[in-house]
All heavy atoms as TSV, in Angstrom:
chain	resi	resn	atom	element	x	y	z
A	1	MET	N	N	0.818	-1.183	0.000
A	1	MET	CA	C	0.000	0.000	0.000
A	1	MET	C	C	0.867	1.255	0.000
A	1	MET	O	O	0.535	2.222	-0.658
A	1	MET	CB	C	-0.932	-0.039	1.213
A	1	MET	CG	C	-1.940	1.050	1.209
A	1	MET	SD	S	-3.029	0.859	-0.202
A	1	MET	CE	C	-4.441	1.688	0.358
A	2	ASN	N	N	1.965	1.231	0.741
A	2	ASN	CA	C	2.867	2.379	0.763
A	2	ASN	C	C	3.475	2.640	-0.607
A	2	ASN	O	O	3.702	3.782	-0.988
A	2	ASN	CB	C	3.971	2.183	1.797
A	2	ASN	CG	C	3.445	2.265	3.207
A	2	ASN	OD1	O	2.427	2.919	3.457
A	2	ASN	ND2	N	4.118	1.596	4.124
A	3	ARG	N	N	3.720	1.578	-1.348
A	3	ARG	CA	C	4.281	1.719	-2.693
A	3	ARG	C	C	3.280	2.402	-3.627
A	3	ARG	O	O	3.648	3.262	-4.424
A	3	ARG	CB	C	4.648	0.340	-3.220
A	3	ARG	CG	C	5.322	0.369	-4.549
A	3	ARG	CD	C	5.780	-1.013	-4.932
A	3	ARG	NE	N	6.144	-1.024	-6.326
A	3	ARG	CZ	C	6.368	-2.094	-7.020
A	3	ARG	NH1	N	6.279	-3.276	-6.448
A	3	ARG	NH2	N	6.696	-2.033	-8.281
A	4	LEU	N	N	1.999	2.051	-3.500
A	4	LEU	CA	C	0.955	2.668	-4.308
A	4	LEU	C	C	0.823	4.156	-3.983
A	4	LEU	O	O	0.759	4.991	-4.881
A	4	LEU	CB	C	-0.389	1.970	-4.084
A	4	LEU	CG	C	-1.594	2.594	-4.787
A	4	LEU	CD1	C	-1.434	2.506	-6.292
A	4	LEU	CD2	C	-2.863	1.929	-4.324
A	5	ILE	N	N	0.814	4.498	-2.709
A	5	ILE	CA	C	0.692	5.895	-2.303
A	5	ILE	C	C	1.897	6.702	-2.775
A	5	ILE	O	O	1.744	7.814	-3.279
A	5	ILE	CB	C	0.490	6.002	-0.779
A	5	ILE	CG1	C	-0.884	5.456	-0.416
A	5	ILE	CG2	C	0.632	7.438	-0.301
A	5	ILE	CD1	C	-1.147	5.357	1.060
A	6	SER	N	N	3.083	6.139	-2.654
A	6	SER	CA	C	4.266	6.869	-3.117
A	6	SER	C	C	4.249	7.033	-4.633
A	6	SER	O	O	4.688	8.053	-5.161
A	6	SER	CB	C	5.544	6.178	-2.665
A	6	SER	OG	O	5.677	4.920	-3.285
A	7	ARG	N	N	3.718	6.068	-5.358
A	7	ARG	CA	C	3.601	6.168	-6.824
A	7	ARG	C	C	2.605	7.259	-7.215
A	7	ARG	O	O	2.824	8.011	-8.153
A	7	ARG	CB	C	3.163	4.815	-7.389
A	7	ARG	CG	C	2.867	4.819	-8.855
A	7	ARG	CD	C	4.109	4.657	-9.679
A	7	ARG	NE	N	3.708	4.424	-11.062
A	7	ARG	CZ	C	4.163	5.135	-12.065
A	7	ARG	NH1	N	5.047	6.070	-11.871
A	7	ARG	NH2	N	3.764	4.897	-13.284
A	8	LEU	N	N	1.485	7.359	-6.467
A	8	LEU	CA	C	0.487	8.370	-6.769
A	8	LEU	C	C	0.963	9.781	-6.420
A	8	LEU	O	O	0.511	10.754	-6.991
A	8	LEU	CB	C	-0.827	8.066	-6.043
A	8	LEU	CG	C	-1.610	6.862	-6.565
A	8	LEU	CD1	C	-2.808	6.594	-5.681
A	8	LEU	CD2	C	-2.044	7.072	-7.998
A	9	GLN	N	N	1.879	9.898	-5.472
A	9	GLN	CA	C	2.401	11.197	-5.081
A	9	GLN	C	C	3.585	11.634	-5.940
A	9	GLN	O	O	4.000	12.781	-5.875
A	9	GLN	CB	C	2.827	11.188	-3.609
A	9	GLN	CG	C	1.670	11.106	-2.661
A	9	GLN	CD	C	2.116	10.998	-1.225
A	9	GLN	OE1	O	3.213	10.528	-0.933
A	9	GLN	NE2	N	1.265	11.416	-0.309
A	10	ASP	N	N	4.097	10.737	-6.764
A	10	ASP	CA	C	5.243	11.052	-7.614
A	10	ASP	C	C	4.836	12.056	-8.685
A	10	ASP	O	O	3.763	11.971	-9.256
A	10	ASP	CB	C	5.756	9.768	-8.267
A	10	ASP	CG	C	7.037	9.963	-9.032
A	10	ASP	OD1	O	7.680	11.021	-8.865
A	10	ASP	OD2	O	7.402	9.056	-9.796
A	11	GLU	N	N	5.691	13.026	-8.940
A	11	GLU	CA	C	5.418	14.080	-9.914
A	11	GLU	C	C	5.435	13.574	-11.353
A	11	GLU	O	O	5.029	14.293	-12.259
A	11	GLU	CB	C	6.447	15.204	-9.764
A	11	GLU	CG	C	6.340	15.965	-8.471
A	11	GLU	CD	C	5.192	16.964	-8.467
A	11	GLU	OE1	O	4.853	17.476	-9.541
A	11	GLU	OE2	O	4.647	17.204	-7.388
A	12	ALA	N	N	5.922	12.371	-11.583
A	12	ALA	CA	C	6.038	11.845	-12.941
A	12	ALA	C	C	4.660	11.662	-13.569
A	12	ALA	O	O	3.672	11.411	-12.887
A	12	ALA	CB	C	6.770	10.511	-12.934
A	13	ARG	N	N	4.634	11.795	-14.873
A	13	ARG	CA	C	3.385	11.606	-15.603
A	13	ARG	C	C	3.039	10.127	-15.623
A	13	ARG	O	O	3.867	9.300	-15.965
A	13	ARG	CB	C	3.546	12.100	-17.026
A	13	ARG	CG	C	3.762	13.577	-17.102
A	13	ARG	CD	C	4.156	14.017	-18.470
A	13	ARG	NE	N	3.263	13.479	-19.501
A	13	ARG	CZ	C	3.234	13.922	-20.731
A	13	ARG	NH1	N	4.052	14.862	-21.102
A	13	ARG	NH2	N	2.415	13.403	-21.605
A	14	ILE	N	N	1.819	9.810	-15.276
A	14	ILE	CA	C	1.375	8.421	-15.339
A	14	ILE	C	C	0.669	8.197	-16.676
A	14	ILE	O	O	1.057	7.347	-17.461
A	14	ILE	CB	C	0.479	8.063	-14.144
A	14	ILE	CG1	C	1.294	8.103	-12.860
A	14	ILE	CG2	C	-0.142	6.683	-14.328
A	14	ILE	CD1	C	0.531	7.778	-11.612
A	15	VAL	N	N	-0.385	8.976	-16.952
A	15	VAL	CA	C	-1.080	8.919	-18.231
A	15	VAL	C	C	-1.327	10.353	-18.672
A	15	VAL	O	O	-2.163	11.043	-18.108
A	15	VAL	CB	C	-2.430	8.173	-18.124
A	15	VAL	CG1	C	-3.159	8.177	-19.448
A	15	VAL	CG2	C	-2.232	6.757	-17.625
A	16	CYS	N	N	-0.596	10.821	-19.616
A	16	CYS	CA	C	-0.733	12.153	-20.216
A	16	CYS	C	C	-0.449	13.315	-19.276
A	16	CYS	O	O	-0.457	14.452	-19.698
A	16	CYS	CB	C	-2.116	12.349	-20.826
A	16	CYS	SG	S	-2.515	11.183	-22.121
A	17	GLY	N	N	-0.280	13.100	-18.005
A	17	GLY	CA	C	0.055	14.166	-17.072
A	17	GLY	C	C	-1.066	15.121	-16.732
A	17	GLY	O	O	-0.819	16.210	-16.224
A	18	VAL	N	N	-2.305	14.741	-16.988
A	18	VAL	CA	C	-3.433	15.631	-16.739
A	18	VAL	C	C	-3.584	15.924	-15.253
A	18	VAL	O	O	-3.707	17.085	-14.851
A	18	VAL	CB	C	-4.739	15.040	-17.321
A	18	VAL	CG1	C	-5.945	15.856	-16.904
A	18	VAL	CG2	C	-4.651	14.962	-18.826
A	19	SER	N	N	-3.579	14.914	-14.429
A	19	SER	CA	C	-3.751	15.121	-12.986
A	19	SER	C	C	-2.606	15.935	-12.404
A	19	SER	O	O	-2.821	16.826	-11.579
A	19	SER	CB	C	-3.845	13.784	-12.259
A	19	SER	OG	O	-4.998	13.088	-12.663
A	20	ALA	N	N	-1.394	15.667	-12.843
A	20	ALA	CA	C	-0.240	16.414	-12.341
A	20	ALA	C	C	-0.326	17.878	-12.745
A	20	ALA	O	O	-0.049	18.768	-11.934
A	20	ALA	CB	C	1.053	15.791	-12.867
A	21	ASN	N	N	-0.721	18.148	-13.980
A	21	ASN	CA	C	-0.844	19.533	-14.432
A	21	ASN	C	C	-1.969	20.263	-13.715
A	21	ASN	O	O	-1.814	21.426	-13.346
A	21	ASN	CB	C	-1.059	19.594	-15.941
A	21	ASN	CG	C	0.193	19.300	-16.711
A	21	ASN	OD1	O	1.290	19.460	-16.198
A	21	ASN	ND2	N	0.040	18.863	-17.943
A	22	LEU	N	N	-3.110	19.607	-13.523
A	22	LEU	CA	C	-4.215	20.240	-12.809
A	22	LEU	C	C	-3.844	20.526	-11.362
A	22	LEU	O	O	-4.153	21.593	-10.834
A	22	LEU	CB	C	-5.463	19.361	-12.865
A	22	LEU	CG	C	-6.188	19.290	-14.202
A	22	LEU	CD1	C	-7.319	18.284	-14.134
A	22	LEU	CD2	C	-6.717	20.657	-14.594
A	23	ALA	N	N	-3.199	19.578	-10.712
A	23	ALA	CA	C	-2.799	19.767	-9.322
A	23	ALA	C	C	-1.798	20.912	-9.192
A	23	ALA	O	O	-1.900	21.741	-8.282
A	23	ALA	CB	C	-2.209	18.478	-8.761
A	24	LYS	N	N	-0.855	20.976	-10.109
A	24	LYS	CA	C	0.146	22.045	-10.065
A	24	LYS	C	C	-0.486	23.403	-10.355
A	24	LYS	O	O	-0.217	24.390	-9.682
A	24	LYS	CB	C	1.251	21.766	-11.081
A	24	LYS	CG	C	2.346	22.817	-11.079
A	24	LYS	CD	C	3.299	22.607	-12.235
A	24	LYS	CE	C	4.473	21.779	-11.819
A	24	LYS	NZ	N	5.500	21.693	-12.871
A	25	GLN	N	N	-1.354	23.455	-11.351
A	25	GLN	CA	C	-1.968	24.715	-11.767
A	25	GLN	C	C	-2.871	25.301	-10.686
A	25	GLN	O	O	-2.878	26.511	-10.476
A	25	GLN	CB	C	-2.776	24.499	-13.045
A	25	GLN	CG	C	-3.396	25.755	-13.607
A	25	GLN	CD	C	-4.086	25.495	-14.939
A	25	GLN	OE1	O	-4.072	24.383	-15.455
A	25	GLN	NE2	N	-4.686	26.520	-15.493
A	26	TYR	N	N	-3.632	24.468	-9.987
A	26	TYR	CA	C	-4.591	24.959	-9.004
A	26	TYR	C	C	-4.119	24.811	-7.558
A	26	TYR	O	O	-4.847	25.158	-6.634
A	26	TYR	CB	C	-5.935	24.259	-9.187
A	26	TYR	CG	C	-6.586	24.630	-10.497
A	26	TYR	CD1	C	-6.663	23.719	-11.548
A	26	TYR	CD2	C	-7.091	25.907	-10.706
A	26	TYR	CE1	C	-7.245	24.064	-12.745
A	26	TYR	CE2	C	-7.676	26.263	-11.904
A	26	TYR	CZ	C	-7.754	25.335	-12.919
A	26	TYR	OH	O	-8.325	25.689	-14.116
A	27	GLY	N	N	-2.937	24.271	-7.346
A	27	GLY	CA	C	-2.401	24.133	-5.996
A	27	GLY	C	C	-3.044	23.019	-5.193
A	27	GLY	O	O	-3.102	23.072	-3.969
A	28	TRP	N	N	-3.546	22.008	-5.883
A	28	TRP	CA	C	-4.189	20.879	-5.219
A	28	TRP	C	C	-3.151	19.824	-4.872
A	28	TRP	O	O	-2.055	19.781	-5.421
A	28	TRP	CB	C	-5.233	20.240	-6.124
A	28	TRP	CG	C	-6.361	21.142	-6.506
A	28	TRP	CD1	C	-6.789	22.262	-5.867
A	28	TRP	CD2	C	-7.202	20.990	-7.653
A	28	TRP	NE1	N	-7.840	22.815	-6.536
A	28	TRP	CE2	C	-8.123	22.062	-7.635
A	28	TRP	CE3	C	-7.267	20.072	-8.677
A	28	TRP	CZ2	C	-9.106	22.227	-8.596
A	28	TRP	CZ3	C	-8.240	20.233	-9.642
A	28	TRP	CH2	C	-9.148	21.287	-9.597
A	29	SER	N	N	-3.531	18.921	-3.982
A	29	SER	CA	C	-2.698	17.775	-3.648
A	29	SER	C	C	-2.695	16.811	-4.836
A	29	SER	O	O	-3.763	16.439	-5.350
A	29	SER	CB	C	-3.251	17.064	-2.410
A	29	SER	OG	O	-2.670	15.797	-2.264
A	30	LEU	N	N	-1.520	16.398	-5.257
A	30	LEU	CA	C	-1.421	15.475	-6.391
A	30	LEU	C	C	-2.049	14.133	-6.072
A	30	LEU	O	O	-2.747	13.547	-6.900
A	30	LEU	CB	C	0.045	15.301	-6.802
A	30	LEU	CG	C	0.317	14.379	-7.978
A	30	LEU	CD1	C	-0.442	14.834	-9.212
A	30	LEU	CD2	C	1.792	14.308	-8.251
A	31	LEU	N	N	-1.837	13.653	-4.863
A	31	LEU	CA	C	-2.414	12.370	-4.462
A	31	LEU	C	C	-3.931	12.398	-4.571
A	31	LEU	O	O	-4.537	11.523	-5.186
A	31	LEU	CB	C	-1.994	12.028	-3.020
A	31	LEU	CG	C	-2.672	10.802	-2.409
A	31	LEU	CD1	C	-2.232	9.539	-3.120
A	31	LEU	CD2	C	-2.386	10.710	-0.936
A	32	TRP	N	N	-4.565	13.427	-4.013
A	32	TRP	CA	C	-6.028	13.479	-4.016
A	32	TRP	C	C	-6.591	13.784	-5.394
A	32	TRP	O	O	-7.682	13.322	-5.739
A	32	TRP	CB	C	-6.533	14.462	-2.974
A	32	TRP	CG	C	-6.344	13.901	-1.609
A	32	TRP	CD1	C	-5.447	14.303	-0.672
A	32	TRP	CD2	C	-7.015	12.761	-1.065
A	32	TRP	NE1	N	-5.535	13.499	0.437
A	32	TRP	CE2	C	-6.488	12.546	0.227
A	32	TRP	CE3	C	-8.011	11.905	-1.526
A	32	TRP	CZ2	C	-6.923	11.517	1.047
A	32	TRP	CZ3	C	-8.440	10.882	-0.694
A	32	TRP	CH2	C	-7.897	10.691	0.561
A	33	THR	N	N	-5.861	14.510	-6.194
A	33	THR	CA	C	-6.299	14.751	-7.569
A	33	THR	C	C	-6.344	13.439	-8.334
A	33	THR	O	O	-7.303	13.155	-9.056
A	33	THR	CB	C	-5.361	15.743	-8.276
A	33	THR	OG1	O	-5.286	16.937	-7.504
A	33	THR	CG2	C	-5.844	16.070	-9.664
A	34	ARG	N	N	-5.323	12.621	-8.167
A	34	ARG	CA	C	-5.306	11.323	-8.848
A	34	ARG	C	C	-6.345	10.364	-8.279
A	34	ARG	O	O	-6.970	9.609	-9.031
A	34	ARG	CB	C	-3.910	10.710	-8.764
A	34	ARG	CG	C	-2.949	11.409	-9.687
A	34	ARG	CD	C	-1.572	10.809	-9.661
A	34	ARG	NE	N	-0.728	11.444	-10.687
A	34	ARG	CZ	C	0.572	11.420	-10.668
A	34	ARG	NH1	N	1.220	10.801	-9.710
A	34	ARG	NH2	N	1.262	12.023	-11.614
A	35	VAL	N	N	-6.570	10.397	-6.964
A	35	VAL	CA	C	-7.582	9.533	-6.357
A	35	VAL	C	C	-8.969	9.895	-6.881
A	35	VAL	O	O	-9.768	9.012	-7.226
A	35	VAL	CB	C	-7.522	9.618	-4.810
A	35	VAL	CG1	C	-8.732	8.978	-4.172
A	35	VAL	CG2	C	-6.240	8.984	-4.293
A	36	VAL	N	N	-9.287	11.179	-6.965
A	36	VAL	CA	C	-10.589	11.611	-7.486
A	36	VAL	C	C	-10.721	11.234	-8.958
A	36	VAL	O	O	-11.780	10.759	-9.392
A	36	VAL	CB	C	-10.778	13.137	-7.276
A	36	VAL	CG1	C	-11.970	13.656	-8.048
A	36	VAL	CG2	C	-10.932	13.445	-5.800
A	37	THR	N	N	-9.654	11.411	-9.727
A	37	THR	CA	C	-9.685	11.037	-11.148
A	37	THR	C	C	-9.953	9.549	-11.315
A	37	THR	O	O	-10.785	9.143	-12.130
A	37	THR	CB	C	-8.362	11.411	-11.830
A	37	THR	OG1	O	-8.133	12.805	-11.662
A	37	THR	CG2	C	-8.381	11.075	-13.305
A	38	ILE	N	N	-9.277	8.734	-10.541
A	38	ILE	CA	C	-9.486	7.284	-10.604
A	38	ILE	C	C	-10.908	6.930	-10.184
A	38	ILE	O	O	-11.564	6.092	-10.804
A	38	ILE	CB	C	-8.444	6.542	-9.736
A	38	ILE	CG1	C	-7.059	6.690	-10.358
A	38	ILE	CG2	C	-8.805	5.071	-9.574
A	38	ILE	CD1	C	-5.928	6.254	-9.451
A	39	GLY	N	N	-11.401	7.597	-9.149
A	39	GLY	CA	C	-12.779	7.362	-8.696
A	39	GLY	C	C	-13.799	7.695	-9.770
A	39	GLY	O	O	-14.772	6.958	-9.976
A	40	LEU	N	N	-13.592	8.808	-10.468
A	40	LEU	CA	C	-14.501	9.177	-11.555
A	40	LEU	C	C	-14.456	8.176	-12.694
A	40	LEU	O	O	-15.489	7.836	-13.273
A	40	LEU	CB	C	-14.163	10.578	-12.065
A	40	LEU	CG	C	-14.504	11.729	-11.141
A	40	LEU	CD1	C	-13.919	13.034	-11.685
A	40	LEU	CD2	C	-15.995	11.847	-10.948
A	41	VAL	N	N	-13.263	7.708	-13.021
A	41	VAL	CA	C	-13.132	6.731	-14.109
A	41	VAL	C	C	-13.781	5.402	-13.742
A	41	VAL	O	O	-14.410	4.757	-14.585
A	41	VAL	CB	C	-11.646	6.544	-14.500
A	41	VAL	CG1	C	-11.458	5.365	-15.428
A	41	VAL	CG2	C	-11.113	7.814	-15.142
A	42	VAL	N	N	-13.690	5.013	-12.484
A	42	VAL	CA	C	-14.294	3.748	-12.056
A	42	VAL	C	C	-15.823	3.853	-12.046
A	42	VAL	O	O	-16.511	2.919	-12.453
A	42	VAL	CB	C	-13.758	3.333	-10.664
A	42	VAL	CG1	C	-14.557	2.206	-10.063
A	42	VAL	CG2	C	-12.293	2.943	-10.777
A	43	THR	N	N	-16.356	4.994	-11.599
A	43	THR	CA	C	-17.812	5.114	-11.494
A	43	THR	C	C	-18.494	5.378	-12.829
A	43	THR	O	O	-19.617	4.936	-13.042
A	43	THR	CB	C	-18.208	6.229	-10.505
A	43	THR	OG1	O	-17.639	7.467	-10.933
A	43	THR	CG2	C	-17.752	5.895	-9.108
A	44	ASN	N	N	-17.843	6.128	-13.715
A	44	ASN	CA	C	-18.430	6.430	-15.019
A	44	ASN	C	C	-17.323	6.478	-16.072
A	44	ASN	O	O	-16.879	7.555	-16.471
A	44	ASN	CB	C	-19.170	7.772	-14.952
A	44	ASN	CG	C	-20.071	7.978	-16.129
A	44	ASN	OD1	O	-20.050	7.209	-17.079
A	44	ASN	ND2	N	-20.859	9.030	-16.082
A	45	PRO	N	N	-16.899	5.323	-16.534
A	45	PRO	CA	C	-15.709	5.271	-17.379
A	45	PRO	C	C	-15.821	5.974	-18.730
A	45	PRO	O	O	-14.874	6.637	-19.154
A	45	PRO	CB	C	-15.453	3.781	-17.572
A	45	PRO	CG	C	-16.597	3.073	-17.014
A	45	PRO	CD	C	-17.436	4.018	-16.243
A	46	SER	N	N	-16.932	5.881	-19.401
A	46	SER	CA	C	-16.991	6.432	-20.757
A	46	SER	C	C	-16.868	7.954	-20.766
A	46	SER	O	O	-16.052	8.515	-21.502
A	46	SER	CB	C	-18.284	5.993	-21.451
A	46	SER	OG	O	-19.402	6.437	-20.699
A	47	ILE	N	N	-17.646	8.629	-19.956
A	47	ILE	CA	C	-17.602	10.092	-19.936
A	47	ILE	C	C	-16.296	10.577	-19.310
A	47	ILE	O	O	-15.678	11.534	-19.796
A	47	ILE	CB	C	-18.824	10.654	-19.177
A	47	ILE	CG1	C	-20.085	10.346	-19.970
A	47	ILE	CG2	C	-18.679	12.153	-18.938
A	47	ILE	CD1	C	-21.362	10.706	-19.261
A	48	SER	N	N	-15.857	9.930	-18.247
A	48	SER	CA	C	-14.637	10.357	-17.555
A	48	SER	C	C	-13.405	10.220	-18.442
A	48	SER	O	O	-12.562	11.119	-18.485
A	48	SER	CB	C	-14.437	9.549	-16.277
A	48	SER	OG	O	-15.510	9.755	-15.400
A	49	LEU	N	N	-13.287	9.108	-19.129
A	49	LEU	CA	C	-12.128	8.914	-20.007
A	49	LEU	C	C	-12.159	9.866	-21.191
A	49	LEU	O	O	-11.113	10.394	-21.594
A	49	LEU	CB	C	-12.049	7.467	-20.487
A	49	LEU	CG	C	-11.625	6.452	-19.431
A	49	LEU	CD1	C	-11.718	5.035	-19.978
A	49	LEU	CD2	C	-10.212	6.738	-18.950
A	50	ALA	N	N	-13.342	10.108	-21.738
A	50	ALA	CA	C	-13.452	11.066	-22.839
A	50	ALA	C	C	-13.035	12.457	-22.369
A	50	ALA	O	O	-12.254	13.139	-23.043
A	50	ALA	CB	C	-14.877	11.091	-23.383
A	51	ALA	N	N	-13.531	12.871	-21.210
A	51	ALA	CA	C	-13.174	14.190	-20.668
A	51	ALA	C	C	-11.680	14.251	-20.357
A	51	ALA	O	O	-11.030	15.272	-20.606
A	51	ALA	CB	C	-13.992	14.481	-19.420
A	52	TYR	N	N	-11.129	13.173	-19.816
A	52	TYR	CA	C	-9.705	13.129	-19.464
A	52	TYR	C	C	-8.832	13.359	-20.696
A	52	TYR	O	O	-7.903	14.158	-20.684
A	52	TYR	CB	C	-9.383	11.782	-18.826
A	52	TYR	CG	C	-7.980	11.678	-18.282
A	52	TYR	CD1	C	-7.695	12.060	-16.988
A	52	TYR	CD2	C	-6.938	11.189	-19.056
A	52	TYR	CE1	C	-6.421	11.969	-16.470
A	52	TYR	CE2	C	-5.657	11.095	-18.561
A	52	TYR	CZ	C	-5.402	11.471	-17.264
A	52	TYR	OH	O	-4.135	11.383	-16.760
A	53	PHE	N	N	-9.138	12.662	-21.778
A	53	PHE	CA	C	-8.305	12.785	-22.966
A	53	PHE	C	C	-8.560	14.088	-23.719
A	53	PHE	O	O	-7.666	14.610	-24.384
A	53	PHE	CB	C	-8.443	11.557	-23.858
A	53	PHE	CG	C	-7.761	10.362	-23.267
A	53	PHE	CD1	C	-8.490	9.280	-22.808
A	53	PHE	CD2	C	-6.394	10.336	-23.113
A	53	PHE	CE1	C	-7.860	8.187	-22.231
A	53	PHE	CE2	C	-5.748	9.252	-22.539
A	53	PHE	CZ	C	-6.492	8.174	-22.094
A	54	ILE	N	N	-9.750	14.655	-23.596
A	54	ILE	CA	C	-9.992	15.982	-24.166
A	54	ILE	C	C	-9.149	17.017	-23.427
A	54	ILE	O	O	-8.518	17.873	-24.046
A	54	ILE	CB	C	-11.493	16.332	-24.112
A	54	ILE	CG1	C	-12.252	15.492	-25.142
A	54	ILE	CG2	C	-11.720	17.817	-24.358
A	54	ILE	CD1	C	-13.755	15.574	-25.024
A	55	VAL	N	N	-9.119	16.927	-22.104
A	55	VAL	CA	C	-8.285	17.835	-21.318
A	55	VAL	C	C	-6.809	17.627	-21.665
A	55	VAL	O	O	-6.049	18.587	-21.751
A	55	VAL	CB	C	-8.543	17.650	-19.805
A	55	VAL	CG1	C	-7.536	18.414	-18.968
A	55	VAL	CG2	C	-9.954	18.081	-19.457
A	56	ALA	N	N	-6.398	16.394	-21.890
A	56	ALA	CA	C	-5.010	16.116	-22.255
A	56	ALA	C	C	-4.653	16.783	-23.581
A	56	ALA	O	O	-3.576	17.377	-23.719
A	56	ALA	CB	C	-4.772	14.617	-22.348
A	57	VAL	N	N	-5.542	16.720	-24.558
A	57	VAL	CA	C	-5.290	17.344	-25.859
A	57	VAL	C	C	-5.245	18.859	-25.725
A	57	VAL	O	O	-4.362	19.517	-26.282
A	57	VAL	CB	C	-6.369	16.905	-26.889
A	57	VAL	CG1	C	-6.302	17.734	-28.151
A	57	VAL	CG2	C	-6.216	15.435	-27.209
A	58	VAL	N	N	-6.176	19.420	-24.959
A	58	VAL	CA	C	-6.205	20.871	-24.782
A	58	VAL	C	C	-4.943	21.342	-24.064
A	58	VAL	O	O	-4.347	22.359	-24.447
A	58	VAL	CB	C	-7.474	21.296	-24.011
A	58	VAL	CG1	C	-7.404	22.744	-23.572
A	58	VAL	CG2	C	-8.708	21.054	-24.863
A	59	MET	N	N	-4.516	20.606	-23.040
A	59	MET	CA	C	-3.297	20.981	-22.311
A	59	MET	C	C	-2.062	20.876	-23.203
A	59	MET	O	O	-1.171	21.722	-23.121
A	59	MET	CB	C	-3.117	20.127	-21.069
A	59	MET	CG	C	-3.988	20.495	-19.946
A	59	MET	SD	S	-3.561	19.511	-18.507
A	59	MET	CE	C	-4.311	20.504	-17.253
A	60	SER	N	N	-1.999	19.861	-24.038
A	60	SER	CA	C	-0.827	19.720	-24.907
A	60	SER	C	C	-0.791	20.821	-25.954
A	60	SER	O	O	0.276	21.312	-26.292
A	60	SER	CB	C	-0.811	18.348	-25.579
A	60	SER	OG	O	-1.849	18.241	-26.519
A	61	GLN	N	N	-1.948	21.236	-26.465
A	61	GLN	CA	C	-1.981	22.333	-27.416
A	61	GLN	C	C	-1.634	23.650	-26.747
A	61	GLN	O	O	-0.978	24.491	-27.336
A	61	GLN	CB	C	-3.364	22.432	-28.062
A	61	GLN	CG	C	-3.673	21.310	-29.009
A	61	GLN	CD	C	-5.068	21.405	-29.583
A	61	GLN	OE1	O	-5.871	22.222	-29.169
A	61	GLN	NE2	N	-5.352	20.535	-30.528
A	62	LYS	N	N	-2.064	23.818	-25.508
A	62	LYS	CA	C	-1.787	25.044	-24.783
A	62	LYS	C	C	-0.286	25.206	-24.521
A	62	LYS	O	O	0.263	26.286	-24.651
A	62	LYS	CB	C	-2.556	25.031	-23.468
A	62	LYS	CG	C	-2.446	26.294	-22.664
A	62	LYS	CD	C	-3.293	26.194	-21.409
A	62	LYS	CE	C	-3.154	27.406	-20.536
A	62	LYS	NZ	N	-3.934	27.291	-19.309
A	63	THR	N	N	0.381	24.105	-24.158
A	63	THR	CA	C	1.817	24.170	-23.877
A	63	THR	C	C	2.657	24.249	-25.142
A	63	THR	O	O	3.748	24.786	-25.133
A	63	THR	CB	C	2.271	22.969	-23.037
A	63	THR	OG1	O	1.964	21.771	-23.726
A	63	THR	CG2	C	1.620	22.982	-21.664
A	64	SER	N	N	2.155	23.708	-26.261
A	64	SER	CA	C	2.944	23.719	-27.486
A	64	SER	C	C	2.917	25.088	-28.169
A	64	SER	O	O	3.788	25.396	-28.975
A	64	SER	CB	C	2.445	22.647	-28.460
A	64	SER	OG	O	1.142	22.949	-28.900
A	65	ARG	N	N	1.954	25.927	-27.838
A	65	ARG	CA	C	1.880	27.253	-28.440
A	65	ARG	C	C	2.933	28.193	-27.883
A	65	ARG	O	O	3.318	29.145	-28.511
A	65	ARG	CB	C	0.502	27.863	-28.209
A	65	ARG	CG	C	-0.570	27.224	-29.016
A	65	ARG	CD	C	-1.877	27.937	-28.821
A	65	ARG	NE	N	-2.922	27.238	-29.548
A	65	ARG	CZ	C	-4.184	27.521	-29.449
A	65	ARG	NH1	N	-4.585	28.490	-28.660
A	65	ARG	NH2	N	-5.076	26.856	-30.141
A	66	PHE	N	N	3.389	27.944	-26.653
A	66	PHE	CA	C	4.323	28.856	-26.012
A	66	PHE	C	C	5.726	28.391	-26.101
A	66	PHE	O	O	6.246	27.538	-26.347
A	66	PHE	CB	C	3.940	29.072	-24.558
A	66	PHE	CG	C	2.599	29.723	-24.419
A	66	PHE	CD1	C	1.519	29.014	-23.977
A	66	PHE	CD2	C	2.428	31.051	-24.756
A	66	PHE	CE1	C	0.284	29.602	-23.842
A	66	PHE	CE2	C	1.206	31.655	-24.607
A	66	PHE	CZ	C	0.124	30.940	-24.164
């Protein structure tokens, strides 16, 4: 369990870096941002995954412009 928590708190990108970027941008806890994201994906996978990857595309376009 400690290994899982340390992995979730790691700044490294797990999938597209959406949770890490959101946590950094808004000053949220990275661990809880990832826990909420995982919870949303488990409860409603189709809409959550679609929204996740849309945010990933928007974030990548936003960073590539600068």
